[in-house]
C-alpha positions as CSV (number, residue, x, y, z in Angstrom):
1,M,81.7,100.7,168.4
2,P,83.7,98.4,170.7
3,V,86.9,99.7,171.8
4,M,89.9,98.2,170.0
5,E,92.9,96.7,171.9
6,L,95.8,98.6,171.0
7,T,99.2,96.7,170.4
8,R,102.1,97.0,172.7
9,H,105.4,96.2,171.8
10,P,106.6,93.4,174.6
11,S,109.9,95.2,175.4
12,Q,108.1,98.4,175.9
13,A,108.4,99.9,179.7
14,N,105.7,101.8,181.4
15,W,107.4,104.9,180.6
16,P,107.7,106.3,177.0
17,M,111.2,106.6,175.4
18,P,112.5,110.2,174.5
19,G,112.3,109.0,170.7
20,A,108.9,108.3,171.0
21,V,107.7,111.5,172.6
22,I,109.6,113.5,169.8
23,A,107.6,111.3,167.1
24,L,104.2,111.7,169.1
25,L,104.9,115.6,168.9
26,K,105.6,115.3,165.1
27,P,108.1,118.1,164.6
28,I,107.3,118.1,160.6
29,T,104.3,119.8,161.6
30,W,105.5,122.6,163.5
31,F,106.4,124.4,160.4
32,P,103.2,126.2,159.2
33,P,102.6,127.8,162.5
34,M,106.5,128.6,162.9
35,W,106.5,130.2,159.5
36,A,103.0,132.1,159.9
37,Y,104.6,133.7,163.0
38,A,107.8,134.5,161.3
39,C,105.5,135.9,158.4
40,G,103.6,137.8,161.1
41,A,106.8,139.5,162.6
42,I,108.3,140.4,159.7
43,S,105.2,142.3,158.1
44,T,105.2,144.5,161.1
45,G,108.2,146.4,159.7
46,H,109.9,146.7,163.2
47,S,113.3,145.8,164.0
48,L,113.2,141.9,165.0
49,S,116.8,142.1,166.5
50,D,115.3,144.7,169.3
51,R,112.6,142.1,170.0
52,F,114.8,139.0,169.4
53,G,113.6,137.3,172.5
54,F,109.6,137.7,171.7
55,V,110.6,136.1,168.4
56,V,112.3,133.1,169.5
57,L,109.8,132.6,172.4
58,G,107.0,133.1,170.1
59,V,108.3,130.6,167.6
60,L,108.8,127.9,170.1
61,L,105.1,128.6,171.4
62,A,103.7,128.3,168.0
63,G,105.6,125.6,166.7
64,P,106.9,123.1,169.6
65,L,104.6,123.8,172.3
66,L,101.2,124.8,170.8
67,C,101.4,122.6,167.7
68,G,103.2,119.8,169.5
69,T,100.2,120.0,171.8
70,S,97.8,119.4,169.2
71,Q,99.6,116.6,167.8
72,A,99.9,114.8,171.1
73,V,95.8,115.5,171.8
74,N,95.1,114.5,168.0
75,D,97.0,110.9,168.5
76,W,95.7,110.0,171.8
77,Y,91.9,110.6,170.8
78,D,92.7,109.0,167.5
79,R,94.4,106.2,168.6
80,H,91.6,103.6,167.7
81,V,91.2,105.0,164.2
82,D,95.1,104.9,164.0
83,A,94.9,101.3,164.7
84,I,93.2,100.8,161.5
85,N,95.2,103.5,159.4
86,E,98.3,103.6,160.8
87,P,99.1,100.9,163.5
88,E,102.8,102.1,163.2
89,R,102.3,105.1,165.4
90,V,103.5,105.4,168.7
91,I,100.4,105.0,170.5
92,P,98.8,102.0,168.8
93,S,102.2,100.4,168.4
94,G,102.6,100.7,172.1
95,R,105.9,103.0,172.2
96,V,103.8,105.6,174.2
97,P,102.1,103.1,176.7
98,G,99.0,103.4,179.1
99,H,97.6,106.9,179.2
100,W,101.1,108.7,178.3
101,G,99.7,110.1,175.6
102,L,97.1,112.1,177.4
103,Y,99.7,112.8,180.0
104,I,102.0,114.8,177.4
105,A,99.0,116.4,175.8
106,I,98.3,118.0,179.5
107,I,102.1,118.9,180.1
108,M,102.5,120.4,176.9
109,S,99.4,122.7,177.4
110,A,100.6,123.6,180.6
111,L,104.2,124.4,179.1
112,S,102.6,126.6,176.2
113,L,100.5,128.6,178.8
114,M,103.6,129.4,180.8
115,A,105.3,130.5,177.7
116,A,102.4,132.4,176.4
117,W,102.3,134.2,179.9
118,M,105.7,135.4,179.4
119,L,104.8,136.9,176.2
120,G,102.2,139.3,177.5
121,T,98.3,139.0,178.4
122,L,97.3,139.3,174.7
123,I,99.4,136.5,173.6
124,F,98.5,134.5,176.6
125,A,94.7,135.0,175.3
126,A,95.6,133.9,172.2
127,A,97.3,130.8,173.3
128,L,94.1,130.0,175.2
129,V,92.1,130.2,172.0
130,G,94.8,128.1,170.4
131,L,94.5,125.3,173.0
132,A,90.7,125.5,173.1
133,F,90.8,124.7,169.3
134,A,93.8,122.0,169.7
135,W,91.5,120.0,172.3
136,G,88.1,121.0,170.5
137,Y,89.5,119.6,167.4
138,S,90.2,115.9,168.7
139,A,88.6,115.4,171.8
140,P,84.8,114.7,172.8
141,P,82.2,116.2,173.0
142,L,83.3,118.8,170.4
143,R,85.7,117.0,168.2
144,F,85.5,119.2,165.3
145,K,87.5,117.0,163.0
146,Q,84.3,114.6,162.9
147,T,83.6,116.9,159.8
148,G,86.0,118.3,157.4
149,W,84.4,121.4,156.7
150,L,84.5,122.7,160.2
151,G,87.8,121.0,161.3
152,N,89.9,121.9,158.7
153,G,88.8,125.3,158.9
154,V,89.8,125.5,162.8
155,V,93.0,123.7,162.0
156,G,93.8,126.5,159.1
157,F,92.9,129.5,161.6
158,S,95.1,127.9,164.3
159,Y,98.1,127.1,161.8
160,E,98.1,130.2,160.0
161,T,96.0,133.1,161.0
162,L,96.2,132.7,165.1
163,P,100.4,132.7,164.7
164,W,100.5,135.3,162.3
165,L,98.3,137.8,164.1
166,T,100.2,136.5,167.5
167,A,103.5,137.6,166.2
168,A,102.2,141.2,165.1
169,T,100.9,141.8,168.4
170,A,104.1,140.4,170.2
171,I,106.3,142.5,168.2
172,T,104.3,145.7,168.4
173,G,102.7,145.6,171.5
174,L,99.4,146.8,169.7
175,A,96.5,145.0,167.8
176,P,97.5,144.0,164.4
177,A,96.4,146.4,161.3
178,A,93.4,145.7,159.1
179,S,95.9,144.9,156.6
180,S,97.5,142.2,158.5
181,W,94.1,141.0,159.7
182,T,93.1,140.6,155.9
183,V,95.8,138.4,154.6
184,A,96.3,136.5,158.0
185,L,92.6,135.5,157.6
186,L,92.9,134.9,154.0
187,Y,95.9,132.3,154.5
188,G,94.0,130.5,157.2
189,A,91.0,130.3,155.0
190,G,93.3,128.7,152.2
191,A,94.9,126.6,154.6
192,H,91.4,124.6,154.6
193,G,92.5,123.2,151.4
194,I,96.0,122.2,152.6
195,L,94.6,120.1,155.7
196,T,92.0,118.2,153.1
197,L,95.4,117.0,151.3
198,N,96.1,115.0,154.4
199,D,92.9,113.3,154.4
200,F,93.3,111.1,151.2
201,K,95.4,108.8,152.9
202,A,93.1,107.9,155.6
203,I,89.9,107.4,153.6
204,A,89.2,103.7,154.7
205,G,89.7,104.4,158.3
206,D,88.0,107.4,158.5
207,R,84.8,106.1,156.9
208,T,85.0,103.2,159.2
209,M,85.0,105.4,162.1
210,G,82.6,107.7,160.9
211,I,85.0,110.7,160.6
212,K,83.3,112.9,157.7
213,T,86.2,114.2,155.9
214,L,85.9,116.0,152.6
215,P,86.9,112.8,150.8
216,V,84.8,111.0,152.8
217,L,81.7,113.1,152.1
218,H,82.1,114.2,148.5
219,G,84.5,111.5,147.0
220,A,88.2,111.9,146.5
221,R,88.1,113.8,142.9
222,P,85.2,116.3,144.2
223,A,87.3,116.9,147.4
224,A,90.5,117.3,145.6
225,F,88.8,120.2,143.4
226,I,87.2,121.7,146.3
227,A,90.6,121.8,148.2
228,C,92.2,123.5,145.3
229,A,89.5,126.0,144.8
230,I,89.7,127.1,148.2
231,M,93.5,127.5,148.3
232,A,93.2,129.3,145.0
233,A,90.5,131.7,145.9
234,A,92.3,132.8,149.1
235,Q,95.5,133.6,147.5
236,A,93.5,135.3,144.8
237,G,92.1,137.5,147.6
238,V,95.7,138.1,148.8
239,V,96.6,139.1,145.4
240,A,93.7,141.7,145.4
241,T,94.6,143.2,148.5
242,L,98.1,143.7,148.0
243,W,97.1,145.4,144.6
244,S,94.7,147.7,146.4
245,L,97.6,148.5,149.1
246,G,99.7,149.8,146.3
247,L,102.0,146.4,146.3
248,P,102.1,145.7,142.5
249,L,105.2,143.8,142.7
250,S,104.4,141.6,145.7
251,A,100.8,141.3,144.2
252,L,102.1,140.0,140.7
253,T,104.8,137.6,142.6
254,V,101.9,136.0,144.5
255,L,100.1,135.7,141.5
256,L,102.8,133.8,139.8
257,L,103.2,131.5,142.4
258,L,99.4,130.9,142.5
259,I,99.6,130.0,138.6
260,L,102.6,127.7,139.2
261,Q,100.1,125.8,141.9
262,I,97.3,125.8,139.3
263,V,99.4,124.0,136.8
264,C,100.1,121.5,139.4
265,M,96.4,121.4,140.7
266,V,95.4,120.1,137.2
267,R,97.4,117.0,137.5
268,F,96.6,116.3,141.1
269,V,92.9,116.4,140.6
270,G,93.3,113.6,138.1
271,D,94.4,111.3,140.9
272,P,94.1,112.6,144.1
273,V,94.7,109.7,146.4
274,R,98.0,108.7,144.4
275,L,99.2,112.3,143.8
276,A,98.1,114.3,147.6
277,V,101.7,113.6,148.9
278,W,103.3,115.0,145.7
279,Y,101.0,117.9,145.5
280,S,101.6,118.5,149.4
281,A,105.3,119.0,148.8
282,I,105.1,121.2,145.5
283,G,101.8,123.3,145.9
284,V,102.5,124.0,149.7
285,G,105.6,125.1,149.1
286,L,104.6,127.7,146.8
287,Y,101.8,128.6,149.0
288,V,103.7,129.4,151.8
289,T,106.4,131.2,149.7
290,G,103.7,133.4,148.8
291,M,103.2,134.1,152.6
292,M,106.5,135.4,153.0
293,V,106.5,137.6,149.9
294,T,103.1,139.0,151.6
295,A,104.9,139.6,154.7
296,F,107.9,141.7,153.2
297,G,105.4,143.5,151.0
298,L,103.5,144.4,154.0
299,R,106.7,145.6,155.6
300,T,107.3,148.2,153.1
301,L,104.1,150.2,154.2
302,V,105.6,150.8,157.8
303,P,104.6,153.4,159.3
304,A,102.1,154.4,156.7
305,A,99.4,151.4,156.7
306,L,100.7,149.4,159.7
């Protein structure tokens, strides 16, 4: 497919404006990994005031640095499909001119590794994994996002599982306990469904560019059902885990949040293209609330289980 010429605003200089750089890094997307990092830190049961610097630096690493890097990488390698789906984005619109999208991604990667090194060798290793996923998701030849099954799984692990486990390691200085591994993996798996919600707005462009998201592969309504089933199954696993750990109140709270989501899911599946943004706002909010409930539940087990 021939490379498309991207529009450049006639008043745009050769350097991106600060506002365009912030838009490229998409602060709104930083919340999930920052939230997961906070959940992981809380779940350890340790006093966060004693490790306040590690908490703050870790949150910055998970959100603005690593997640910001992933957004810059994604927008650079998606600039041609964005010219079809969302031409107002900063790269196709010319607000981030030339190769600056790539340069910013490289700079952010270096800053991420510097911050991770300050948190210790285990966190540095985790950051390397996160960066490998960030680049592999969007950049050829791997380009995990070419298939929704693999790509969304990679992002779910990077946004939820990895920050949770990284925080647990940074706060305690030890490998996370089995209970933390279990819930972190479950919430990362459930995030696969959350990522599918973002694909409904770009079906036409993804189909044109050969990106096999779940809505492209299976159609809108089947993809919506798959996304909901994945999210629900993961949280059911969390409920079972909390119950087995002797945390019935936490388990029942997460179950209630899941039931509320299922009520919303029924409506969403009926018209997923129109209601994807609506469900993202409500369903995802309930999902991440359950994460924090789980973290505080695990905190009560210290020092017995963690």
